[in-house]
N, C-alpha and C positions, 0 to 999 in steps of 0.2 A: 322021838326024841328030839329035846327041843336044843338048838346051838346056843353058847354061850359065847358072848363077846364084851370086850371091857370098852365104855364111854366116856369119852372124858373133856374137859371143856378144851383139852389140845393134846399134842398125838403123844408125849411126852409125859402126861397125866393120868395114872393108871389107878382113879380114883376107886373107891370100892363099889361104886354104881353099876349094877349088871344090867346089861338088855338081854331078853331071852328071847331069840327068836326061832321061829320055828321053819325047821325045811323040810316038811313035807310036799311032794309035787303035789298040786294041782291042774285042773286042765285049763287050757287057755281060757280067757274070757274076750270076748269081741268086744271093744267100747267103742259106742258113738262118739264122734268127733263132736268137741265144744263147742258152742259160737254160734255164732247167726247163720240161718240156711240161706247162700245166694240163689234165689231163684230165677233173678232176672239177670236179662244183659242192658246196660243202657249205653246206644248206639248215639254218640256225640262228636260231630264234627270227624270222622274216622278213626276216632277212637272206641274203645270199648271198656266202660266200668261191669263188674258184678258186684249186684246190690240183692239186698232183702225185697221179697215183697214189698213189702209197708213202705221201706225207704225210697224205693221204685215210683211209688205210686204219688207219694208227697211231689217226689221232682217230677215225676208226669201233671200232674194236676197246676202245680204251679207255671210250670213251661207253659200249657195250655192256659193257664188266663192269662199269663204276660203276650202271648201269640194274638189272642184275641183282643187285647188291648190295645193292640200296635204297640206297644213301650218293647225296649232292651234291657233287660237286666242280668245281673248274674245271680245264678240258682244254685246252692250248695246241693251236694248229692254226696254222701256218706255211704262208701262203698268199700272191697275187701282189701284194697291198698292205702286207705286213708278217708281224706276229705277233697273235694274238687270243687271247684266255683266254675259253674256254665256258662259261657256268654248264651242268652237266648235271646231271638229278634222273630221278628217275620219273616224272615228268608233263612231263619238257621231250619237246618235239617237234623231232627234227632227222630228215635223210636227208643221204645221200651219193648221187650221184646221177653218171653215166660221161655225158660230152660226147661226141655222136655229130654229126658233120658227115656231110654226105651231099645224095642231088637225090630229091627227091621221086619216088615212079615215079608216072608216068603212066599214067591207064587209057587 
């Protein structure tokens, strides 16, 4: 049986607009998280950034080109907390690592 409640423009307004809300119990549904899937970790100068595979690959490709050319550049990285401009030069130590989640093998 539906439950009826009054909805109006504000708390004092009890207009004739009625909204029916069904109160039947339903099984809980697991909803997958919405948004990007962070599957890579970018390590740079002692910092760790979680990024999508696509963003990490874009950063890595640009960083490799910069190192091979012997130049120094600020390279953008879009990650889980925002955007960073990371300084990359031939002396910069950085790594892009795939995040792997699983169970350890029991011997």
